[in-house]
C-alpha positions, -999 to +999 in steps of 0.1 A: +150-060+189+131-028+197+102-040+175+099-070+196+096-046+232+067-032+219+047-058+208+054-076+240+037-040+256+009-046+233+003-081+240+005-073+276-017-044+275-044-068+253-044-090+276-048-071+302-083-047+283-095-080+277-092-098+309-105-068+331-144-077+345-170-052+344-173-032+374-207-050+389-217-020+418-212+002+383-232-014+358-262-024+390-264+014+394-268+020+356-298-003+354-311+011+387-313+042+364-332+034+339-348+009+358-363+041+374-371+060+343-390+030+340-364+028+306-363-011+306-357-013+268-323+008+273-313-017+305-323-046+282-299-036+250-269-028+278-275-058+292-273-082+259-245-066+247-230-073+275-238-112+276-235-117+238-199-104+233-177-130+233-146-111+252-175-108+283-157-131+311-183-156+331-188-137+361-196-103+339-222-124+317-236-141+353-240-104+363-256-094+334-284-124+337-288-114+372-305-078+359-320-088+343-338-113+361-339-082+389-358-067+358-382-092+349-393-103+384-395-062+382-421-066+357-437-099+371-429-114+347-417-146+366-410-171+339-385-147+321-369-140+356-368-174+363-350-183+328-322-154+330-318-164+373-309-206+356-284-185+334-268-163+360-263-193+381-254-217+350-226-185+344-219-185+376-205-223+380-181-214+354-169-185+371-144-182+406-171-172+427-195-200+425-197-209+456-213-174+466-231-170+437-250-211+443-258-191+482-273-165+458-286-185+438-309-206+461-324-177+481-333-154+448-353-184+431-368-193+464-377-153+471-390-155+436-417-183+444-428-157+473-435-131+443-454-150+429-467-164+462-464-200+458-452-206+498-449-238+498-426-239+467-407-213+484-408-231+521-395-262+499-365-241+478-354-227+514-356-262+528-331-278+500-306-251+509-280-257+527-270-222+539-241-212+568-259-180+582-217-169+584-212-170+553-240-153+542-228-115+524-260-086+544-280-084+514-283-125+515-287-124+548-315-100+546-332-123+522-324-157+540-344-135+575-369-131+549-371-169+538-369-176+572-405-157+585-428-170+555-415-203+566-430-192+599-459-173+586-471-193+562-454-232+573-450-229+614-480-203+616-462-190+644-475-149+637-448-132+664-418-151+651-425-143+612-427-106+631-393-110+642-372-127+612-393-096+591-384-066+615-344-083+616-347-087+572-357-048+572-323-041+596-305-057+571-318-051+537-328-009+545-287-003+547-275-033+516-308-039+493-342-015+502-353-026+469-365-055+481-383-038+510-417-037+491-418-073+495-407-081+530-433-044+538-459-071+523-454-096+542-450-082+573-487-065+566-500-099+566-484-107+595-494-086+617-531-085+598-531-122+618-518-109+649-551-084+650-524-056+653-542-031+632-515+005+639-488-017+625-509-028+599-510+004+588-478+013+592-462-022+570-488-010+544-474+025+543-437+017+543-441-008+513-462+018+494-435+045+497-408+019+484-425+003+461-429+044+447-390+052+453-381+023+433-412+018+407-418-014+413-456-020+406-464-054+405-455-053+441-475-016+444-498-034+430-495-063+454-501-041+489-528-024+471-549-059+467-536-069+504-543-041+519-583-046+501-587-074+513-575-068+551-598-038+549-628-064+543-620-086+565-624-059+596-654-045+578-647-017+566-654-020+532-659+015+515-615+020+523-618-017+504-636-004+476-612+019+469-581+001+474-593-018+454-603+008+425-566+018+433-556-017+423-575-012+385-565+019+382-525+012+387-532-028+375-544-005+347-514+018+330-493-005+342-500-030+313-475-057+319-490-080+294-480-056+264-447-044+283-438-074+282-449-078+241-423-051+239-393-061+252-396-099+242-396-083+204-369-064+214-350-089+226-360-105+188-348-076+172-314-077+191-312-117+184-319-109+154-287-081+154-263-104+166-273-131+137-264-102+109-234-093+129-220-134+134-229-140+097-211-105+087-182-114+114-178-150+092-178-134+058-149-110+065-131-139+084-135-163+054-120-128+034-094-121+058-083-153+047-089-159+017-070-127+012-039-138+038-045-172+011-035-146-018-009-132-001+007-160+008+008-170-025+018-140-040+045-140-015+055-174-028+057-168-065+077-135-060+103-154-037+105-182-065+105-153-090+137-132-068+155-166-066+148-172-101+160-140-110+192-141-088+193-180-101+201-163-136+226-138-132+240-163-115+243-188-149+251-157-166+280-148-148+293-180-149+286-189-190+306-155-191+334-164-167+332-198-190+334-178-223+362-161-208+384-186-198+373-199-230+384-174-254+418-170-232+421-205-231+416-202-268+440-173-266+465-189-251+469-223-278+469-197-303+501-183-288+513-216-283+510-227-314+523-196-332+557-200-305+556-237-319+552-227-356+585-206-356+605-235-344+602-248-378+620-248-408+615-222-436+609-249-459+581-269-429+565-230-426+559-234-469+546-271-462+521-259-436+510-227-456+506-253-490+484-277-458+463-251-452+455-240-488+444-273-493+465-285-517+478-326-514+512-339-510+515-340-542+507-307-553+527-299-525+557-319-543+554-301-577+549-265-562+583-270-540+606-294-570+610-320-546+595-356-540+561-367-525+579-384-498+599-355-483+564-332-482+551-368-462+589-367-444+588-327-432+546-330-428+560-359-399+582-335-387+560-305-385+531-328-365+560-335-341+567-301-333+533-287-332+519-316-311+496-327-335+482-357-351+470-352-377+467-337-411+429-324-399+445-309-364+466-287-392+440-278-408+424-257-370 
């Protein structure tokens, strides 16, 4: 009973351990620290382990893919980013948070097209969403207002409305998603440029650069400088335009996205190879475990049969011994009975019995006892009746 209780405790503790999901906030903080240190490889390895772990919950895998999406987006590797966003969405659909993840997926997909400067596609994605603003979390609401600003800026070309939407978005994102502010300030810069508000353009540019540098979002930092270079050229400040363009070249050289992308792809291939090797190893271990289990079962069956045979053999030996003893006892009783019966014989009859057992014939017995052969036969008949036997042969036993 005590062993059963311990087993049940272990079983329920195991279920609790394996069913716990990873603390997303702590994981996101860990990944963000790696990214700020430009240690993208550590982030990739950490997230890959979660995704490849068979004990990871669907929501854990969804969150891991989402953080990978953000990492690749930060590096302007948009194809990889969108692929990981798709995986995050698919695993999210299998979780209990599918409605929330569906909304987030649509918003993130649209804002990614904004970062790629594919505004028409971004507006199309926005218009395909069926979103109730009251259901959005703060960070998602910030993204939604940003997208409405893009729609006003690129679709309607109502620049003041775009500015209002961007400012609403900034107020929310400063608290709940500050990492995304470089993108919003970049678009706010463009909206102010269309309105001809020079000081606000400069403020948006400076704020965007500050947040981009703070969160090491180098691709957006380059975009901010590029947009500012275009703006300076449009207002006739050629020298500043050239200086800013030169800064774009320096940063683009320093942050070589192509080589970094290649490096991360190589790392992912290595991780996949390690996974395949580990899978093969686990398969071999499993086969060996099954084989060992089979050997143990066969050995157990053989041992049980061997034990049964020993027990059976002992039982047979014991029974044989009992039968032998019974037989000897019976023989002994028979001998006693025969002796008792022979004591009932007359002296003459006893003499005849002795002579018969010596192998003599009736005629020889008659000669030895000086009687007729018929007399011997008569005595033998009486002897048979007294001893309860049927023939001379029985007398010889």
